[in-house]
FIMI-553200 format. One record per residue (C-alpha): residue number from 1; y negated, z negated, x negated. Coordinates in nm, 2 decimals, always signed. Example, Ala and Ser with C-alpha at 12.3 -4.5 7.8 and 13.67 -1.06 7.14 Angstrom:
2
+-----+--------+--------+--------+
:   n :      Y :      Z :      X :
+-----+--------+--------+--------+
:   1 :  +0.45 :  -0.78 :  -1.23 :
:   2 :  +0.11 :  -0.71 :  -1.37 :
+-----+--------+--------+--------+
This chain:
137
+-----+--------+--------+--------+
:   n :      Y :      Z :      X :
+-----+--------+--------+--------+
:   1 :  +2.43 :  -5.94 :  -2.33 :
:   2 :  +2.11 :  -5.90 :  -2.13 :
:   3 :  +1.88 :  -5.61 :  -2.20 :
:   4 :  +1.52 :  -5.65 :  -2.11 :
:   5 :  +1.30 :  -5.35 :  -2.04 :
:   6 :  +1.00 :  -5.33 :  -2.26 :
:   7 :  +0.68 :  -5.18 :  -2.13 :
:   8 :  +0.71 :  -4.88 :  -2.37 :
:   9 :  +1.02 :  -4.75 :  -2.19 :
:  10 :  +0.83 :  -4.64 :  -1.88 :
:  11 :  +0.88 :  -4.28 :  -1.78 :
:  12 :  +0.58 :  -4.06 :  -1.83 :
:  13 :  +0.52 :  -3.73 :  -1.66 :
:  14 :  +0.36 :  -3.48 :  -1.90 :
:  15 :  +0.12 :  -3.23 :  -1.74 :
:  16 :  +0.07 :  -3.00 :  -2.03 :
:  17 :  +0.40 :  -2.81 :  -2.01 :
:  18 :  +0.36 :  -2.78 :  -1.63 :
:  19 :  +0.01 :  -2.63 :  -1.68 :
:  20 :  +0.15 :  -2.39 :  -1.94 :
:  21 :  +0.41 :  -2.26 :  -1.70 :
:  22 :  +0.16 :  -2.23 :  -1.41 :
:  23 :  -0.08 :  -2.04 :  -1.64 :
:  24 :  +0.20 :  -1.80 :  -1.76 :
:  25 :  +0.30 :  -1.73 :  -1.39 :
:  26 :  -0.06 :  -1.67 :  -1.30 :
:  27 :  -0.09 :  -1.41 :  -1.58 :
:  28 :  +0.24 :  -1.25 :  -1.48 :
:  29 :  +0.13 :  -1.20 :  -1.12 :
:  30 :  -0.22 :  -1.08 :  -1.21 :
:  31 :  -0.08 :  -0.82 :  -1.45 :
:  32 :  +0.21 :  -0.71 :  -1.21 :
:  33 :  -0.03 :  -0.66 :  -0.91 :
:  34 :  -0.24 :  -0.42 :  -1.12 :
:  35 :  +0.06 :  -0.21 :  -1.19 :
:  36 :  +0.17 :  -0.16 :  -0.83 :
:  37 :  +0.20 :  +0.21 :  -0.75 :
:  38 :  +0.19 :  +0.40 :  -0.42 :
:  39 :  +0.43 :  +0.22 :  -0.19 :
:  40 :  +0.60 :  +0.54 :  -0.07 :
:  41 :  +0.70 :  +0.65 :  -0.42 :
:  42 :  +0.54 :  +0.99 :  -0.36 :
:  43 :  +0.32 :  +1.14 :  -0.63 :
:  44 :  -0.01 :  +1.21 :  -0.44 :
:  45 :  -0.34 :  +1.31 :  -0.59 :
:  46 :  -0.56 :  +1.16 :  -0.33 :
:  47 :  -0.92 :  +1.27 :  -0.29 :
:  48 :  -1.18 :  +1.03 :  -0.42 :
:  49 :  -1.47 :  +0.85 :  -0.24 :
:  50 :  -1.73 :  +0.60 :  -0.34 :
:  51 :  -1.66 :  +0.37 :  -0.04 :
:  52 :  -1.29 :  +0.31 :  +0.00 :
:  53 :  -1.12 :  +0.05 :  +0.22 :
:  54 :  -0.75 :  +0.00 :  +0.19 :
:  55 :  -0.57 :  +0.00 :  +0.52 :
:  56 :  -0.22 :  -0.14 :  +0.50 :
:  57 :  -0.09 :  -0.18 :  +0.86 :
:  58 :  -0.01 :  +0.11 :  +1.08 :
:  59 :  +0.18 :  +0.43 :  +1.07 :
:  60 :  +0.16 :  +0.58 :  +0.73 :
:  61 :  +0.18 :  +0.96 :  +0.70 :
:  62 :  +0.19 :  +1.10 :  +0.35 :
:  63 :  +0.17 :  +1.47 :  +0.26 :
:  64 :  +0.25 :  +1.60 :  -0.08 :
:  65 :  +0.10 :  +1.92 :  -0.24 :
:  66 :  +0.44 :  +2.09 :  -0.16 :
:  67 :  +0.37 :  +2.02 :  +0.21 :
:  68 :  +0.64 :  +1.76 :  +0.24 :
:  69 :  +0.55 :  +1.52 :  +0.52 :
:  70 :  +0.68 :  +1.16 :  +0.51 :
:  71 :  +0.63 :  +0.93 :  +0.80 :
:  72 :  +0.70 :  +0.57 :  +0.69 :
:  73 :  +0.92 :  +0.68 :  +0.41 :
:  74 :  +1.12 :  +0.93 :  +0.63 :
:  75 :  +1.08 :  +1.30 :  +0.58 :
:  76 :  +0.96 :  +1.48 :  +0.89 :
:  77 :  +0.90 :  +1.85 :  +0.97 :
:  78 :  +0.56 :  +1.95 :  +1.10 :
:  79 :  +0.71 :  +2.04 :  +1.44 :
:  80 :  +0.85 :  +1.69 :  +1.48 :
:  81 :  +0.54 :  +1.50 :  +1.37 :
:  82 :  +0.40 :  +1.49 :  +1.72 :
:  83 :  +0.72 :  +1.32 :  +1.85 :
:  84 :  +0.72 :  +1.05 :  +1.58 :
:  85 :  +0.36 :  +0.97 :  +1.65 :
:  86 :  +0.42 :  +0.96 :  +2.02 :
:  87 :  +0.71 :  +0.71 :  +1.98 :
:  88 :  +0.49 :  +0.48 :  +1.76 :
:  89 :  +0.19 :  +0.51 :  +2.00 :
:  90 :  +0.42 :  +0.43 :  +2.30 :
:  91 :  +0.53 :  +0.11 :  +2.13 :
:  92 :  +0.17 :  +0.00 :  +2.05 :
:  93 :  -0.13 :  +0.21 :  +2.16 :
:  94 :  -0.35 :  +0.03 :  +1.91 :
:  95 :  -0.15 :  +0.17 :  +1.62 :
:  96 :  -0.36 :  +0.30 :  +1.33 :
:  97 :  -0.25 :  +0.62 :  +1.16 :
:  98 :  -0.31 :  +0.63 :  +0.79 :
:  99 :  -0.30 :  +0.98 :  +0.65 :
: 100 :  -0.24 :  +1.02 :  +0.27 :
: 101 :  -0.28 :  +1.39 :  +0.20 :
: 102 :  -0.28 :  +1.54 :  -0.15 :
: 103 :  -0.63 :  +1.67 :  -0.25 :
: 104 :  -0.48 :  +2.01 :  -0.34 :
: 105 :  -0.35 :  +2.08 :  +0.01 :
: 106 :  -0.51 :  +2.37 :  +0.20 :
: 107 :  -0.76 :  +2.26 :  +0.46 :
: 108 :  -0.59 :  +2.45 :  +0.74 :
: 109 :  -0.27 :  +2.25 :  +0.67 :
: 110 :  -0.45 :  +1.92 :  +0.70 :
: 111 :  -0.60 :  +2.04 :  +1.03 :
: 112 :  -0.25 :  +2.13 :  +1.16 :
: 113 :  -0.13 :  +1.78 :  +1.07 :
: 114 :  -0.43 :  +1.62 :  +1.24 :
: 115 :  -0.37 :  +1.84 :  +1.55 :
: 116 :  -0.01 :  +1.72 :  +1.57 :
: 117 :  -0.12 :  +1.36 :  +1.53 :
: 118 :  -0.37 :  +1.39 :  +1.81 :
: 119 :  -0.12 :  +1.57 :  +2.04 :
: 120 :  +0.11 :  +1.28 :  +1.99 :
: 121 :  -0.16 :  +1.04 :  +2.11 :
: 122 :  -0.29 :  +0.92 :  +1.78 :
: 123 :  -0.66 :  +0.88 :  +1.80 :
: 124 :  -0.72 :  +0.60 :  +1.55 :
: 125 :  -0.67 :  +0.81 :  +1.23 :
: 126 :  -0.77 :  +0.68 :  +0.89 :
: 127 :  -0.80 :  +0.93 :  +0.60 :
: 128 :  -0.69 :  +0.75 :  +0.28 :
: 129 :  -0.87 :  +0.81 :  -0.05 :
: 130 :  -0.89 :  +0.67 :  -0.40 :
: 131 :  -1.20 :  +0.48 :  -0.52 :
: 132 :  -1.41 :  +0.70 :  -0.75 :
: 133 :  -1.41 :  +0.59 :  -1.11 :
: 134 :  -1.75 :  +0.58 :  -1.28 :
: 135 :  -1.81 :  +0.86 :  -1.52 :
: 136 :  -1.83 :  +0.76 :  -1.89 :
: 137 :  -2.12 :  +0.92 :  -2.06 :
+-----+--------+--------+--------+
């Protein structure tokens, strides 16, 4: 027996389910990127500013309100901060240093941290802040 193929047996590629999947993935990634928290996992209450630019590359130094200093997710004592900065600067002298300090820290402690960074050779220091939210009413 011979079977002949009719023209109605052609394979068709439906675009509608593909577009549905792409749209769902787009919504998933849009929602998940808005829920991203501080990458260090530290609870920081950063100061707010009207003009904020996010810097992602560089040596990240985070300081909590309990004066815990984290350098790229590694806890460091204030006395050792200069050495960590010097090691990073020796590897790349164009390294940006991003300082995330809790807004409730005493001013003198932030000055001590900045002093240790500068003694380690860090001159390109970026003070991280959060974007101010508009006041409602």
